C-alpha positions as CSV (number, residue, x, y, z in Angstrom):
1,M,-21.6,21.4,-19.5
2,V,-19.1,18.6,-20.0
3,S,-20.6,15.1,-19.8
4,I,-19.1,12.6,-17.5
5,K,-18.2,9.5,-19.5
6,Q,-16.8,7.2,-16.9
7,Y,-17.1,6.7,-13.1
8,F,-14.5,4.8,-11.2
9,L,-15.5,3.6,-7.7
10,L,-12.5,2.7,-5.6
11,L,-13.3,0.5,-2.6
12,D,-11.3,-0.7,0.3
13,Q,-13.2,-3.9,1.0
14,T,-16.3,-2.3,2.6
15,H,-19.2,-4.7,2.1
16,C,-21.5,-2.0,3.5
17,Q,-25.2,-2.8,2.8
18,V,-26.7,0.4,4.2
19,S,-29.5,1.9,2.2
20,P,-28.5,5.3,0.7
21,R,-31.7,6.8,2.2
22,N,-30.3,6.2,5.7
23,L,-27.1,8.1,5.1
24,K,-26.8,11.6,6.5
25,F,-24.0,14.0,5.7
26,R,-22.3,17.0,7.3
27,K,-19.2,19.1,6.6
28,N,-16.1,19.3,8.9
29,I,-14.7,22.7,9.9
30,Y,-12.7,22.8,6.6
31,G,-15.7,22.0,4.4
32,K,-15.0,18.3,3.7
33,P,-18.2,16.2,3.4
34,E,-18.5,13.4,6.0
35,V,-21.0,10.7,6.8
36,D,-22.9,12.0,9.9
37,W,-24.6,8.7,10.7
38,C,-24.1,5.1,9.6
39,P,-24.2,1.8,11.4
40,L,-20.7,1.2,10.2
41,P,-17.7,3.6,10.5
42,L,-17.9,4.6,6.9
43,H,-15.5,7.1,5.3
44,F,-15.5,8.5,1.7
45,N,-13.9,11.0,-0.5
46,I,-14.7,12.2,-4.1
47,S,-12.6,13.7,-6.9
48,H,-13.4,14.5,-10.5
49,T,-12.0,15.8,-13.8
50,S,-13.7,16.8,-17.0
51,S,-14.3,13.1,-18.0
52,L,-14.1,11.0,-14.8
53,V,-15.4,10.8,-11.2
54,A,-13.7,8.7,-8.5
55,C,-15.2,7.9,-5.2
56,G,-13.0,6.2,-2.5
57,V,-14.8,4.4,0.3
58,T,-13.2,2.8,3.4
59,L,-14.2,1.4,6.8
60,D,-12.7,2.7,10.1
61,V,-10.0,4.9,8.5
62,P,-10.0,8.3,6.8
63,I,-9.4,8.4,3.1
64,G,-8.4,11.1,0.5
65,I,-8.5,10.6,-3.2
66,D,-7.6,12.7,-6.2
67,V,-7.7,12.1,-10.0
68,E,-6.0,14.1,-12.7
69,E,-5.8,13.8,-16.5
70,K,-2.4,12.9,-17.8
71,Q,-2.8,15.5,-20.5
72,R,-4.1,18.3,-18.2
73,R,-2.7,21.7,-18.9
74,T,0.3,22.7,-16.9
75,N,2.6,25.7,-16.7
76,S,5.2,25.6,-19.4
77,N,7.9,26.2,-16.8
78,I,7.3,23.3,-14.4
79,S,10.3,24.1,-12.2
80,A,9.2,27.7,-11.6
81,F,5.6,26.6,-11.0
82,A,6.8,23.8,-8.6
83,K,8.7,26.4,-6.5
84,R,5.5,28.2,-5.7
85,Y,3.8,25.1,-4.2
86,F,6.2,22.2,-3.6
87,S,8.9,21.7,-0.9
88,P,12.6,22.3,-1.8
89,E,13.3,18.6,-1.9
90,E,10.4,18.0,-4.4
91,V,11.5,20.9,-6.5
92,K,15.1,19.5,-6.6
93,L,13.7,16.2,-7.8
94,L,11.7,17.7,-10.6
95,T,14.4,20.1,-11.8
96,A,16.8,17.1,-12.1
97,I,14.6,15.6,-14.8
98,S,15.9,16.7,-18.2
99,D,13.1,15.3,-20.4
100,P,10.2,17.9,-20.4
101,E,7.4,15.3,-20.8
102,I,8.7,13.0,-18.1
103,Q,9.1,16.1,-15.8
104,R,5.5,17.1,-16.6
105,Q,4.2,13.7,-15.8
106,E,6.1,13.4,-12.5
107,F,4.8,16.9,-11.6
108,I,1.2,15.7,-12.2
109,K,1.7,12.5,-10.2
110,L,3.2,14.4,-7.3
111,W,0.4,17.0,-7.3
112,T,-2.2,14.2,-7.3
113,L,-0.6,12.5,-4.3
114,K,-0.3,15.7,-2.4
115,E,-4.0,16.5,-3.1
116,A,-5.0,13.0,-1.8
117,Y,-3.0,13.6,1.4
118,V,-4.5,16.9,2.4
119,K,-7.9,15.6,1.6
120,A,-7.3,12.6,3.8
121,L,-6.3,14.9,6.6
122,G,-9.7,16.6,6.1
123,R,-8.1,20.0,5.7
124,G,-7.6,20.7,2.0
125,F,-5.0,22.9,0.4
126,S,-5.8,26.1,2.2
127,A,-5.3,24.6,5.6
128,A,-2.4,22.3,4.7
129,P,-0.3,24.1,2.0
130,F,1.7,21.7,-0.2
131,K,5.0,23.4,0.9
132,T,4.6,22.2,4.4
133,F,5.3,18.6,3.7
134,T,7.4,16.4,1.3
135,L,6.5,13.2,-0.3
136,G,9.1,10.6,-1.1
137,S,9.5,6.9,-1.6
138,R,11.4,4.0,0.0
139,I,11.9,0.3,-0.7
140,A,9.3,-1.8,1.2
141,T,11.7,-3.0,3.8
142,I,13.1,-1.6,7.0
143,G,15.4,1.2,6.0
144,G,15.7,4.9,5.4
145,S,13.4,7.0,3.2
146,H,14.5,8.9,0.1
147,L,13.1,10.8,-2.8
148,S,13.4,8.6,-5.9
149,E,13.9,9.9,-9.4
150,T,10.4,8.9,-10.3
151,L,7.4,7.4,-8.4
152,D,7.0,4.5,-10.8
153,S,7.6,1.6,-8.5
154,E,4.8,-0.6,-7.1
155,A,7.4,-2.3,-4.9
156,S,8.2,1.0,-3.1
157,E,6.3,2.7,-0.4
158,I,5.2,6.4,-0.8
159,V,5.8,8.2,2.5
160,V,5.5,11.7,4.0
161,E,9.2,12.7,4.5
162,S,8.9,15.8,6.6
163,S,6.6,18.6,7.8
164,D,6.8,22.2,9.0
165,D,3.8,21.5,11.2
166,P,4.4,18.0,12.8
167,E,1.6,18.4,15.3
168,N,-1.0,18.6,12.5
169,L,0.6,16.8,9.6
170,T,1.6,13.2,10.6
171,S,3.3,10.4,8.7
172,N,0.8,7.8,9.7
173,W,-0.5,7.4,6.2
174,Q,-0.4,5.0,3.3
175,F,-0.5,5.9,-0.4
176,A,-1.3,4.3,-3.7
177,L,-0.7,5.7,-7.1
178,L,-2.7,4.3,-10.1
179,D,-2.9,4.6,-13.8
180,L,-6.6,4.5,-14.8
181,A,-7.4,3.4,-18.4
182,G,-4.2,4.9,-19.6
183,S,-5.6,8.4,-19.4
184,H,-5.7,9.4,-15.7
185,Y,-3.7,9.2,-12.6
186,A,-5.4,8.4,-9.3
187,A,-3.9,8.8,-5.9
188,I,-5.3,7.3,-2.7
189,C,-4.3,8.1,0.8
190,V,-5.6,6.2,3.9
191,E,-4.6,6.3,7.5
192,K,-2.6,3.3,8.7
193,D,-4.1,0.8,11.1
194,K,-3.2,2.0,14.5
195,S,-4.4,-1.2,16.2
196,T,-1.5,-3.3,14.8
197,E,2.1,-3.2,16.2
198,V,3.5,-4.7,13.0
199,K,6.1,-2.2,11.5
200,A,6.3,-3.8,8.1
201,S,4.3,-2.1,5.3
202,V,1.0,-3.7,4.5
203,P,-0.5,-3.3,1.0
204,I,-3.7,-1.4,0.6
205,K,-6.5,-3.8,-0.2
206,L,-8.3,-2.3,-3.1
207,R,-11.4,-3.1,-5.2
208,V,-12.1,-1.1,-8.3
209,W,-15.3,-0.8,-10.3
210,K,-15.8,1.1,-13.5
211,T,-19.3,2.4,-14.1
212,I,-20.9,4.2,-17.0
213,P,-24.3,5.2,-15.6
214,F,-27.2,3.1,-17.0
215,V,-24.8,1.4,-19.4
216,E,-22.0,-0.5,-17.7
217,D,-20.9,-1.7,-14.3
218,E,-17.7,-3.7,-14.4
219,R,-15.2,-4.8,-11.8
220,V,-11.7,-3.9,-13.2
221,S,-9.4,-4.7,-10.3
222,G,-6.2,-6.2,-11.5
223,T,-6.9,-5.6,-15.2
224,G,-5.2,-3.3,-17.6
225,A,-7.7,-0.6,-16.8
226,V,-6.1,-0.2,-13.3
227,V,-2.3,-0.3,-13.2
228,A,-0.5,0.2,-9.9
229,I,2.5,2.5,-10.5
230,G,3.4,3.5,-6.9
231,G,2.8,2.4,-3.4
232,L,1.8,-1.1,-2.1
233,I,-1.4,-2.4,-3.5
234,N,-3.3,-5.6,-3.2
235,H,-6.2,-5.9,-5.8
236,L,-9.2,-7.8,-4.6
């Protein structure tokens, strides 16, 4: 068994003071765990790798989170592997990258973001295949969307470009892409606030805590341990 060395808790300003003993859980029809009862409309999602666990918690809005190691094993032929799972637009983006290591890193980032999206939908990969939607980026102003060469731009907004199933896969979502401790990528996807009529993009408010059980509990928002590399993020 591989020991978990670090836990990152990603919070969207919850301030929830509910005792853990009062929380009850259930699974939706796709198997995603949900809070069955809580005085507050609490949502959460969990992801883990061999050396890190991440838990995202929000109020009022669904959340999906995924973490991947930067050095995770990948197929040696990234382009061929991407054709099996990604949309034609995403495959075109990846095949245009000539440097093998940059191509591999962009593949991992894109995979992490897509995982977070289908988890936020509450459906998972089997019910929302990666080929049915395209992720891209756009400058955080009113204007058209486009797939950028890379996703490394905190000033850009990551968006769902298209879908083969528009009734079930919507574009009403916000994304954040993070570099954790220089060793992992973390992607967060939350539903946009439907109560506001403001069309401008609003940064995701994010608190980040690093925990080593029984050893350390440290708030690392805005430090070198948490670097925003994509999406609009406001560290609290």
